[in-house]
C-alpha atoms as a printed R data frame, in Angstrom:
    type eleno elety resid chain resno       x       y       z
1   ATOM     1    CA   MET     A     1 -16.686 -64.937 -24.362
2   ATOM     2    CA   GLN     A     2 -20.007 -65.092 -22.454
3   ATOM     3    CA   ILE     A     3 -23.530 -64.222 -23.783
4   ATOM     4    CA   SER     A     4 -25.400 -66.098 -21.205
5   ATOM     5    CA   HIS     A     5 -24.981 -63.634 -18.606
6   ATOM     6    CA   ALA     A     6 -27.555 -61.336 -20.472
7   ATOM     7    CA   LEU     A     7 -29.990 -63.806 -21.112
8   ATOM     8    CA   PRO     A     8 -33.189 -65.214 -19.268
9   ATOM     9    CA   GLU     A     9 -32.539 -68.472 -17.477
10  ATOM    10    CA   ILE     A    10 -34.408 -70.814 -19.526
11  ATOM    11    CA   LEU     A    11 -32.319 -69.952 -22.360
12  ATOM    12    CA   ARG     A    12 -29.144 -69.390 -20.613
13  ATOM    13    CA   ASN     A    13 -29.485 -73.204 -19.563
14  ATOM    14    CA   SER     A    14 -29.848 -74.591 -23.290
15  ATOM    15    CA   ARG     A    15 -27.652 -76.825 -24.868
16  ATOM    16    CA   ALA     A    16 -27.931 -74.400 -28.150
17  ATOM    17    CA   VAL     A    17 -26.437 -71.411 -25.553
18  ATOM    18    CA   GLU     A    18 -24.017 -73.377 -24.325
19  ATOM    19    CA   VAL     A    19 -22.706 -74.362 -27.436
20  ATOM    20    CA   LEU     A    20 -22.369 -70.958 -29.173
21  ATOM    21    CA   GLU     A    21 -21.007 -69.984 -25.935
22  ATOM    22    CA   ARG     A    22 -18.081 -72.525 -26.134
23  ATOM    23    CA   SER     A    23 -17.837 -71.631 -30.191
24  ATOM    24    CA   LEU     A    24 -17.837 -67.994 -29.401
25  ATOM    25    CA   SER     A    25 -14.666 -68.576 -26.748
26  ATOM    26    CA   LYS     A    26 -12.579 -70.454 -29.268
27  ATOM    27    CA   ASP     A    27 -13.393 -68.397 -32.330
28  ATOM    28    CA   ARG     A    28 -15.053 -70.960 -34.071
29  ATOM    29    CA   LEU     A    29 -18.570 -69.719 -34.572
30  ATOM    30    CA   GLY     A    30 -18.574 -69.955 -38.109
31  ATOM    31    CA   HIS     A    31 -20.005 -67.583 -41.008
32  ATOM    32    CA   GLY     A    32 -23.385 -68.760 -41.290
33  ATOM    33    CA   ILE     A    33 -25.797 -69.399 -37.881
34  ATOM    34    CA   LEU     A    34 -29.187 -70.333 -38.410
35  ATOM    35    CA   LEU     A    35 -31.165 -70.008 -34.922
36  ATOM    36    CA   HIS     A    36 -34.748 -71.062 -35.202
37  ATOM    37    CA   GLY     A    37 -37.474 -71.867 -32.516
38  ATOM    38    CA   GLU     A    38 -40.780 -71.001 -31.305
39  ATOM    39    CA   SER     A    39 -40.319 -67.559 -30.370
40  ATOM    40    CA   LEU     A    40 -38.586 -64.967 -32.250
41  ATOM    41    CA   ALA     A    41 -38.227 -62.821 -29.190
42  ATOM    42    CA   SER     A    42 -35.883 -65.571 -27.644
43  ATOM    43    CA   LEU     A    43 -34.040 -65.944 -31.190
44  ATOM    44    CA   GLU     A    44 -33.642 -62.226 -31.072
45  ATOM    45    CA   GLN     A    45 -32.263 -62.261 -27.371
46  ATOM    46    CA   ILE     A    46 -29.605 -64.444 -28.566
47  ATOM    47    CA   VAL     A    47 -28.370 -62.847 -31.563
48  ATOM    48    CA   ARG     A    48 -28.589 -59.811 -29.377
49  ATOM    49    CA   ALA     A    49 -26.045 -61.215 -27.195
50  ATOM    50    CA   ILE     A    50 -23.717 -62.774 -29.512
51  ATOM    51    CA   SER     A    51 -23.729 -59.716 -31.736
52  ATOM    52    CA   LYS     A    52 -22.737 -57.461 -28.744
53  ATOM    53    CA   GLU     A    53 -19.705 -59.645 -28.189
54  ATOM    54    CA   LEU     A    54 -18.546 -60.052 -31.650
55  ATOM    55    CA   LEU     A    55 -18.723 -56.547 -32.234
56  ATOM    56    CA   ALA     A    56 -17.727 -55.595 -28.859
57  ATOM    57    CA   ALA     A    57 -20.449 -52.868 -28.954
58  ATOM    58    CA   LYS     A    58 -20.867 -50.937 -25.639
59  ATOM    59    CA   GLY     A    59 -24.324 -50.275 -26.336
60  ATOM    60    CA   ASP     A    60 -26.937 -51.604 -28.572
61  ATOM    61    CA   PRO     A    61 -25.209 -53.774 -30.875
62  ATOM    62    CA   PHE     A    62 -28.267 -53.489 -33.450
63  ATOM    63    CA   GLY     A    63 -27.250 -49.756 -33.747
64  ATOM    64    CA   HIS     A    64 -23.492 -50.837 -34.381
65  ATOM    65    CA   PRO     A    65 -22.451 -49.263 -37.756
66  ATOM    66    CA   ASP     A    66 -20.761 -53.046 -38.640
67  ATOM    67    CA   CYS     A    67 -24.490 -54.666 -37.696
68  ATOM    68    CA   PHE     A    68 -26.379 -54.926 -40.937
69  ATOM    69    CA   ILE     A    69 -29.975 -55.864 -40.300
70  ATOM    70    CA   LEU     A    70 -32.647 -57.001 -42.757
71  ATOM    71    CA   ARG     A    71 -36.494 -57.450 -41.980
72  ATOM    72    CA   PRO     A    72 -39.591 -58.227 -43.890
73  ATOM    73    CA   SER     A    73 -41.372 -55.447 -45.046
74  ATOM    74    CA   GLY     A    74 -45.049 -54.166 -45.570
75  ATOM    75    CA   LYS     A    75 -48.304 -55.757 -44.597
76  ATOM    76    CA   ALA     A    76 -47.326 -58.895 -46.707
77  ATOM    77    CA   ARG     A    77 -43.657 -59.371 -44.820
78  ATOM    78    CA   PHE     A    78 -41.842 -60.284 -47.437
79  ATOM    79    CA   ILE     A    79 -38.118 -59.779 -47.493
80  ATOM    80    CA   ARG     A    80 -37.376 -57.749 -50.685
81  ATOM    81    CA   ILE     A    81 -34.827 -57.987 -53.150
82  ATOM    82    CA   GLY     A    82 -34.794 -54.274 -54.079
83  ATOM    83    CA   SER     A    83 -35.260 -53.125 -57.387
84  ATOM    84    CA   GLU     A    84 -33.257 -50.703 -59.791
85  ATOM    85    CA   SER     A    85 -35.905 -48.259 -60.088
86  ATOM    86    CA   GLU     A    86 -35.440 -47.900 -56.288
87  ATOM    87    CA   ARG     A    87 -31.809 -46.852 -56.361
88  ATOM    88    CA   VAL     A    88 -30.721 -43.290 -55.621
89  ATOM    89    CA   GLN     A    89 -27.611 -42.040 -56.709
90  ATOM    90    CA   GLY     A    90 -26.191 -45.681 -57.217
91  ATOM    91    CA   GLU     A    91 -27.290 -46.816 -53.569
92  ATOM    92    CA   TRP     A    92 -29.785 -49.975 -53.380
93  ATOM    93    CA   PRO     A    93 -32.721 -49.350 -50.886
94  ATOM    94    CA   LYS     A    94 -32.566 -49.829 -47.277
95  ATOM    95    CA   ASN     A    95 -34.015 -53.164 -46.016
96  ATOM    96    CA   THR     A    96 -33.634 -54.983 -49.181
97  ATOM    97    CA   MET     A    97 -31.554 -57.861 -49.837
98  ATOM    98    CA   ARG     A    98 -29.365 -56.058 -52.464
99  ATOM    99    CA   ARG     A    99 -28.363 -53.578 -49.843
100 ATOM   100    CA   LEU     A   100 -27.360 -56.067 -47.212
101 ATOM   101    CA   VAL     A   101 -24.827 -57.896 -49.642
102 ATOM   102    CA   ILE     A   102 -23.243 -54.657 -50.514
103 ATOM   103    CA   ASP     A   103 -23.140 -53.369 -46.799
104 ATOM   104    CA   ILE     A   104 -21.606 -56.644 -45.736
105 ATOM   105    CA   GLN     A   105 -19.081 -56.519 -48.345
106 ATOM   106    CA   LYS     A   106 -17.467 -53.102 -47.382
107 ATOM   107    CA   THR     A   107 -14.807 -52.964 -45.278
108 ATOM   108    CA   SER     A   108 -15.638 -52.897 -41.538
109 ATOM   109    CA   ASN     A   109 -16.589 -49.570 -39.911
110 ATOM   110    CA   GLN     A   110 -14.641 -49.865 -36.687
111 ATOM   111    CA   GLY     A   111 -11.895 -52.234 -38.026
112 ATOM   112    CA   GLY     A   112 -13.089 -55.069 -36.237
113 ATOM   113    CA   ARG     A   113 -16.165 -57.960 -37.373
114 ATOM   114    CA   LYS     A   114 -19.149 -57.624 -39.189
115 ATOM   115    CA   VAL     A   115 -22.597 -58.800 -38.398
116 ATOM   116    CA   GLY     A   116 -25.446 -59.170 -40.856
117 ATOM   117    CA   ILE     A   117 -28.739 -60.696 -39.388
118 ATOM   118    CA   ILE     A   118 -31.821 -61.621 -41.233
119 ATOM   119    CA   PHE     A   119 -35.270 -61.681 -39.097
120 ATOM   120    CA   GLU     A   120 -38.022 -64.108 -40.168
121 ATOM   121    CA   ALA     A   121 -35.694 -65.397 -42.922
122 ATOM   122    CA   ASP     A   122 -38.194 -67.929 -44.270
123 ATOM   123    CA   ARG     A   123 -40.049 -64.855 -45.484
124 ATOM   124    CA   MET     A   124 -37.127 -64.651 -48.318
125 ATOM   125    CA   MET     A   125 -38.673 -65.315 -52.002
126 ATOM   126    CA   GLY     A   126 -36.682 -66.863 -54.947
127 ATOM   127    CA   PRO     A   127 -34.569 -63.907 -55.901
128 ATOM   128    CA   SER     A   128 -33.732 -62.841 -52.464
129 ATOM   129    CA   ALA     A   129 -32.932 -66.375 -51.445
130 ATOM   130    CA   ASN     A   130 -30.724 -66.912 -54.416
131 ATOM   131    CA   ALA     A   131 -28.874 -63.739 -53.950
132 ATOM   132    CA   PHE     A   132 -28.706 -64.309 -50.444
133 ATOM   133    CA   LEU     A   133 -27.110 -67.974 -51.408
134 ATOM   134    CA   LYS     A   134 -24.235 -66.329 -53.276
135 ATOM   135    CA   THR     A   135 -22.953 -64.346 -50.318
136 ATOM   136    CA   LEU     A   136 -23.392 -67.646 -48.006
137 ATOM   137    CA   GLU     A   137 -21.429 -69.695 -50.112
138 ATOM   138    CA   GLU     A   138 -18.647 -67.138 -50.409
139 ATOM   139    CA   PRO     A   139 -18.639 -64.918 -47.035
140 ATOM   140    CA   PRO     A   140 -16.650 -61.826 -46.770
141 ATOM   141    CA   ASP     A   141 -13.861 -62.513 -44.220
142 ATOM   142    CA   GLY     A   142 -14.563 -61.399 -40.719
143 ATOM   143    CA   THR     A   143 -18.488 -61.620 -41.233
144 ATOM   144    CA   THR     A   144 -20.950 -63.623 -39.198
145 ATOM   145    CA   LEU     A   145 -24.351 -63.926 -40.933
146 ATOM   146    CA   PHE     A   146 -27.463 -64.857 -38.523
147 ATOM   147    CA   LEU     A   147 -30.917 -66.160 -40.100
148 ATOM   148    CA   LEU     A   148 -33.615 -65.889 -37.362
149 ATOM   149    CA   THR     A   149 -36.980 -68.184 -38.182
150 ATOM   150    CA   THR     A   150 -39.717 -69.866 -36.640
151 ATOM   151    CA   ARG     A   151 -40.280 -71.657 -39.719
152 ATOM   152    CA   PRO     A   152 -36.501 -73.265 -40.951
153 ATOM   153    CA   TYR     A   153 -37.878 -76.031 -43.439
154 ATOM   154    CA   ASP     A   154 -39.424 -73.129 -45.044
155 ATOM   155    CA   LEU     A   155 -35.664 -72.082 -46.437
156 ATOM   156    CA   LEU     A   156 -33.995 -73.428 -49.583
157 ATOM   157    CA   ASP     A   157 -31.986 -76.465 -48.356
158 ATOM   158    CA   THR     A   158 -28.907 -74.794 -50.147
159 ATOM   159    CA   ILE     A   159 -29.165 -72.311 -47.544
160 ATOM   160    CA   ARG     A   160 -30.068 -74.457 -44.347
161 ATOM   161    CA   SER     A   161 -27.167 -77.023 -44.975
162 ATOM   162    CA   ARG     A   162 -24.823 -74.188 -45.028
163 ATOM   163    CA   CYS     A   163 -25.798 -72.939 -42.027
164 ATOM   164    CA   LEU     A   164 -24.815 -74.310 -38.287
165 ATOM   165    CA   ASN     A   165 -28.305 -74.526 -36.861
166 ATOM   166    CA   PHE     A   166 -29.460 -74.102 -33.458
167 ATOM   167    CA   ARG     A   167 -33.059 -74.802 -31.854
168 ATOM   168    CA   ILE     A   168 -33.911 -72.134 -29.540
169 ATOM   169    CA   PRO     A   169 -36.240 -72.803 -26.685
170 ATOM   170    CA   ALA     A   170 -39.268 -70.551 -26.342
171 ATOM   171    CA   GLU     A   171 -39.797 -68.649 -23.177
172 ATOM   172    CA   MET     A   172 -42.514 -70.028 -21.360
173 ATOM   173    CA   GLU     A   173 -44.393 -67.201 -20.173
174 ATOM   174    CA   ASN     A   174 -48.459 -67.434 -19.327
175 ATOM   175    CA   ILE     A   175 -50.501 -65.419 -21.254
176 ATOM   176    CA   ARG     A   176 -50.633 -61.731 -19.104
177 ATOM   177    CA   HIS     A   177 -53.645 -60.457 -20.704
178 ATOM   178    CA   PRO     A   178 -56.647 -59.898 -17.823
179 ATOM   179    CA   ASP     A   179 -59.246 -61.320 -19.952
180 ATOM   180    CA   TRP     A   180 -57.328 -64.429 -21.108
181 ATOM   181    CA   ALA     A   181 -58.374 -66.816 -18.034
182 ATOM   182    CA   GLN     A   182 -62.117 -65.723 -18.469
183 ATOM   183    CA   TRP     A   183 -61.884 -66.603 -22.502
184 ATOM   184    CA   GLU     A   184 -60.544 -69.885 -21.454
185 ATOM   185    CA   GLU     A   185 -63.327 -70.761 -19.084
186 ATOM   186    CA   ASP     A   186 -65.829 -69.719 -21.567
187 ATOM   187    CA   TYR     A   187 -64.151 -71.690 -24.300
188 ATOM   188    CA   ARG     A   188 -64.228 -74.867 -21.607
189 ATOM   189    CA   SER     A   189 -68.134 -73.909 -20.961
190 ATOM   190    CA   TRP     A   190 -68.909 -74.030 -24.879
191 ATOM   191    CA   LEU     A   191 -67.062 -77.314 -25.252
192 ATOM   192    CA   ILE     A   192 -69.334 -78.845 -22.737
193 ATOM   193    CA   ARG     A   193 -72.290 -77.665 -24.612
194 ATOM   194    CA   LEU     A   194 -70.837 -79.437 -27.443
195 ATOM   195    CA   ILE     A   195 -70.375 -82.336 -25.219
196 ATOM   196    CA   GLU     A   196 -73.961 -82.402 -23.947
197 ATOM   197    CA   GLY     A   197 -75.554 -82.319 -27.760
198 ATOM   198    CA   PRO     A   198 -77.174 -79.410 -29.253
199 ATOM   199    CA   ASN     A   199 -81.147 -79.290 -28.872
200 ATOM   200    CA   ARG     A   200 -83.570 -76.338 -29.629
201 ATOM   201    CA   ASP     A   201 -82.486 -74.484 -26.407
202 ATOM   202    CA   SER     A   202 -78.913 -74.412 -26.609
203 ATOM   203    CA   ILE     A   203 -78.167 -74.123 -30.435
204 ATOM   204    CA   PRO     A   204 -78.620 -70.180 -30.098
205 ATOM   205    CA   HIS     A   205 -76.006 -70.257 -27.248
206 ATOM   206    CA   ILE     A   206 -73.655 -72.565 -29.045
207 ATOM   207    CA   VAL     A   207 -73.536 -70.411 -32.078
208 ATOM   208    CA   LEU     A   208 -73.583 -67.274 -30.352
209 ATOM   209    CA   GLY     A   209 -70.832 -68.447 -28.242
210 ATOM   210    CA   ALA     A   210 -68.792 -69.537 -31.258
211 ATOM   211    CA   TYR     A   211 -69.008 -66.067 -32.464
212 ATOM   212    CA   GLY     A   212 -68.231 -64.351 -29.161
213 ATOM   213    CA   LEU     A   213 -65.186 -66.541 -28.450
214 ATOM   214    CA   ASN     A   214 -63.725 -65.183 -32.293
215 ATOM   215    CA   THR     A   215 -64.480 -61.486 -31.343
216 ATOM   216    CA   ARG     A   216 -62.936 -61.641 -28.252
217 ATOM   217    CA   PHE     A   217 -59.860 -63.442 -29.220
218 ATOM   218    CA   GLN     A   218 -59.055 -60.825 -31.807
219 ATOM   219    CA   GLY     A   219 -59.774 -58.064 -29.149
220 ATOM   220    CA   ILE     A   220 -56.937 -59.947 -26.657
221 ATOM   221    CA   LEU     A   221 -54.810 -59.948 -29.573
222 ATOM   222    CA   ASP     A   222 -55.164 -56.764 -30.635
223 ATOM   223    CA   SER     A   223 -54.700 -55.574 -27.221
224 ATOM   224    CA   MET     A   224 -51.433 -57.794 -26.581
225 ATOM   225    CA   THR     A   225 -50.236 -56.624 -29.658
226 ATOM   226    CA   ALA     A   226 -50.908 -52.478 -29.346
227 ATOM   227    CA   GLU     A   227 -49.481 -52.723 -25.919
228 ATOM   228    CA   ALA     A   228 -46.134 -54.743 -26.607
229 ATOM   229    CA   TRP     A   229 -45.660 -52.424 -29.984
230 ATOM   230    CA   ALA     A   230 -46.253 -49.400 -28.054
231 ATOM   231    CA   ALA     A   231 -43.105 -50.420 -25.906
232 ATOM   232    CA   GLN     A   232 -41.033 -51.376 -28.820
233 ATOM   233    CA   LYS     A   233 -41.357 -48.556 -30.985
234 ATOM   234    CA   GLU     A   234 -40.253 -46.209 -28.758
235 ATOM   235    CA   SER     A   235 -36.437 -47.869 -29.240
236 ATOM   236    CA   LEU     A   236 -36.357 -48.233 -32.802
237 ATOM   237    CA   PRO     A   237 -33.819 -46.429 -35.098
238 ATOM   238    CA   GLU     A   238 -34.991 -43.426 -36.566
239 ATOM   239    CA   HIS     A   239 -34.217 -44.192 -39.759
240 ATOM   240    CA   THR     A   240 -36.750 -47.296 -39.452
241 ATOM   241    CA   THR     A   241 -39.650 -46.583 -42.687
242 ATOM   242    CA   ASP     A   242 -43.079 -47.188 -42.359
243 ATOM   243    CA   ASP     A   243 -43.127 -50.371 -43.987
244 ATOM   244    CA   GLU     A   244 -40.412 -51.879 -41.835
245 ATOM   245    CA   LYS     A   245 -42.641 -50.921 -38.988
246 ATOM   246    CA   ALA     A   246 -45.564 -52.631 -40.419
247 ATOM   247    CA   ALA     A   247 -43.854 -55.764 -40.646
248 ATOM   248    CA   MET     A   248 -42.407 -55.402 -37.513
249 ATOM   249    CA   GLU     A   249 -45.869 -54.779 -35.692
250 ATOM   250    CA   ALA     A   250 -47.525 -57.918 -38.172
251 ATOM   251    CA   GLY     A   251 -44.563 -60.153 -36.926
252 ATOM   252    CA   MET     A   252 -45.399 -59.028 -33.159
253 ATOM   253    CA   SER     A   253 -49.383 -60.029 -33.630
254 ATOM   254    CA   LYS     A   254 -47.919 -63.117 -35.534
255 ATOM   255    CA   GLY     A   255 -45.876 -64.182 -32.374
256 ATOM   256    CA   PHE     A   256 -48.664 -63.456 -29.811
257 ATOM   257    CA   ARG     A   257 -51.536 -65.101 -32.215
258 ATOM   258    CA   LYS     A   258 -49.180 -68.287 -32.001
259 ATOM   259    CA   GLN     A   259 -48.709 -68.363 -28.109
260 ATOM   260    CA   LEU     A   260 -52.298 -67.971 -28.008
261 ATOM   261    CA   PHE     A   261 -53.333 -71.265 -30.566
262 ATOM   262    CA   GLY     A   262 -50.580 -72.657 -28.312
263 ATOM   263    CA   GLU     A   263 -52.780 -72.033 -25.189
264 ATOM   264    CA   ILE     A   264 -55.991 -73.395 -27.249
265 ATOM   265    CA   GLU     A   265 -54.609 -76.351 -27.899
266 ATOM   266    CA   LYS     A   266 -53.790 -76.920 -24.158
267 ATOM   267    CA   ALA     A   267 -57.069 -76.089 -22.864
268 ATOM   268    CA   THR     A   268 -58.730 -78.589 -25.364
269 ATOM   269    CA   ALA     A   269 -56.141 -81.506 -23.833
270 ATOM   270    CA   LEU     A   270 -56.965 -80.095 -20.417
271 ATOM   271    CA   PHE     A   271 -60.695 -80.387 -21.333
272 ATOM   272    CA   THR     A   272 -60.250 -83.948 -22.835
273 ATOM   273    CA   ARG     A   273 -58.245 -85.376 -19.932
274 ATOM   274    CA   ASP     A   274 -60.878 -84.032 -17.425
275 ATOM   275    CA   LEU     A   275 -63.689 -85.643 -19.753
276 ATOM   276    CA   ALA     A   276 -61.657 -88.961 -19.656
277 ATOM   277    CA   GLU     A   277 -61.376 -88.886 -15.895
278 ATOM   278    CA   ALA     A   278 -65.500 -88.239 -15.468
279 ATOM   279    CA   ASN     A   279 -65.782 -90.946 -17.733
280 ATOM   280    CA   PRO     A   280 -63.219 -93.932 -17.524
281 ATOM   281    CA   GLY     A   281 -62.609 -95.749 -20.325
282 ATOM   282    CA   GLU     A   282 -64.048 -93.264 -22.810
283 ATOM   283    CA   PHE     A   283 -61.007 -91.269 -23.461
284 ATOM   284    CA   PRO     A   284 -62.037 -89.098 -26.927
285 ATOM   285    CA   VAL     A   285 -58.565 -89.417 -28.517
286 ATOM   286    CA   PRO     A   286 -59.907 -89.120 -32.005
287 ATOM   287    CA   ALA     A   287 -61.901 -86.243 -31.034
288 ATOM   288    CA   LEU     A   288 -58.779 -84.411 -29.695
289 ATOM   289    CA   GLN     A   289 -56.546 -85.191 -32.630
290 ATOM   290    CA   GLN     A   290 -58.922 -84.061 -34.881
291 ATOM   291    CA   ALA     A   291 -59.551 -80.946 -32.813
292 ATOM   292    CA   THR     A   292 -55.684 -80.513 -32.503
293 ATOM   293    CA   GLN     A   293 -55.283 -81.254 -36.621
294 ATOM   294    CA   GLN     A   294 -57.832 -78.293 -37.231
295 ATOM   295    CA   LEU     A   295 -56.147 -76.021 -35.046
296 ATOM   296    CA   GLU     A   296 -52.842 -76.490 -36.607
297 ATOM   297    CA   HIS     A   297 -54.649 -76.363 -40.183
298 ATOM   298    CA   CYS     A   298 -56.423 -73.079 -39.086
299 ATOM   299    CA   ALA     A   299 -52.785 -71.584 -38.231
300 ATOM   300    CA   GLY     A   300 -51.334 -72.893 -41.906
301 ATOM   301    CA   LEU     A   301 -54.099 -71.070 -43.619
302 ATOM   302    CA   LEU     A   302 -52.935 -67.769 -41.261
303 ATOM   303    CA   GLU     A   303 -49.222 -68.348 -42.849
304 ATOM   304    CA   LEU     A   304 -50.714 -67.912 -46.176
305 ATOM   305    CA   ASN     A   305 -52.290 -64.598 -45.343
306 ATOM   306    CA   PHE     A   306 -55.980 -66.036 -44.804
307 ATOM   307    CA   ASN     A   307 -58.542 -63.756 -43.107
308 ATOM   308    CA   GLN     A   308 -57.602 -64.199 -39.260
309 ATOM   309    CA   ALA     A   309 -61.143 -63.986 -38.122
310 ATOM   310    CA   ALA     A   310 -62.626 -66.278 -40.895
311 ATOM   311    CA   ALA     A   311 -59.740 -68.977 -40.239
312 ATOM   312    CA   LEU     A   312 -60.677 -69.078 -36.320
313 ATOM   313    CA   GLU     A   313 -64.324 -69.349 -37.334
314 ATOM   314    CA   LEU     A   314 -63.758 -72.343 -39.202
315 ATOM   315    CA   PHE     A   315 -61.707 -73.807 -36.185
316 ATOM   316    CA   PHE     A   316 -65.185 -73.637 -34.154
317 ATOM   317    CA   LEU     A   317 -67.221 -75.044 -36.985
318 ATOM   318    CA   GLN     A   318 -65.025 -78.050 -37.102
319 ATOM   319    CA   SER     A   319 -64.750 -78.028 -33.665
320 ATOM   320    CA   LEU     A   320 -68.822 -78.163 -33.489
321 ATOM   321    CA   ARG     A   321 -68.992 -81.262 -35.520
322 ATOM   322    CA   ILE     A   322 -65.934 -82.688 -33.803
323 ATOM   323    CA   TRP     A   323 -66.977 -82.878 -30.346
324 ATOM   324    CA   THR     A   324 -71.047 -83.448 -31.021
325 ATOM   325    CA   SER     A   325 -70.149 -86.249 -32.479
326 ATOM   326    CA   VAL     A   326 -68.224 -87.554 -29.651
327 ATOM   327    CA   ARG     A   327 -71.557 -89.113 -27.883
């Protein structure tokens, strides 16, 4: 079996894909597979290619009757377990853990293998995680369960230890939004103002510059998400609920935000390098470390559903303190 031909080069040549492909060819894939990495899009590409081979699907494997998918739902993006009050004629509601567990226990519709996929598996709360753990401990015959996450250590240890773990590299793409290059240039100019030291004339520019960068960041992120979501929602199955759509769109925005934060970190490091070259022997390592830590702290707050604009505002305020104290 081959999955690499359906993947971009950076994924095709990865060690993880090589091992997965070899396991597929020897029918030794295992029943629980944890795919983790920086990019949910890359993880989805991998699991789509594997599922297509496992199910011998001619079209999109996600639409195959023996492929069962569970995603976070709602703006809080939790994986719901499903409540008794939601049952209709004895059936658990769709896109819930209880429904997934029941579905994968059934006999294969096509007489072959079955595949269960949990997107953003780190969004399982206690009840959902415990319900899934029971299935993972005693999986149905002919079933492969995939967990996809960018935060593998947020999973229960008992779940992680029962899966084969594969770290998938992210596709390295530049930010394609037409305004991002100018944003980075203006961010660099803002840092230069901080290094030069605030004074009566520059303080208004520094403060307004921070708020301007924040506002434009939100606009770029919204624009990137809207464009990508408009393309993706056209291919969604008809039965996709509004809650699922909201969670998928929020997840997409989260992915772009993480990519943009990574670009801010790189831009800050490049600025620091150039500063050191202009001032030999004065490489501001502590400042770079502090700025990186603050960016990571803000990213962590966002995982707790902290207000996005407020988190970035905090980063800019902390950056002001860090860089004005360099000299």
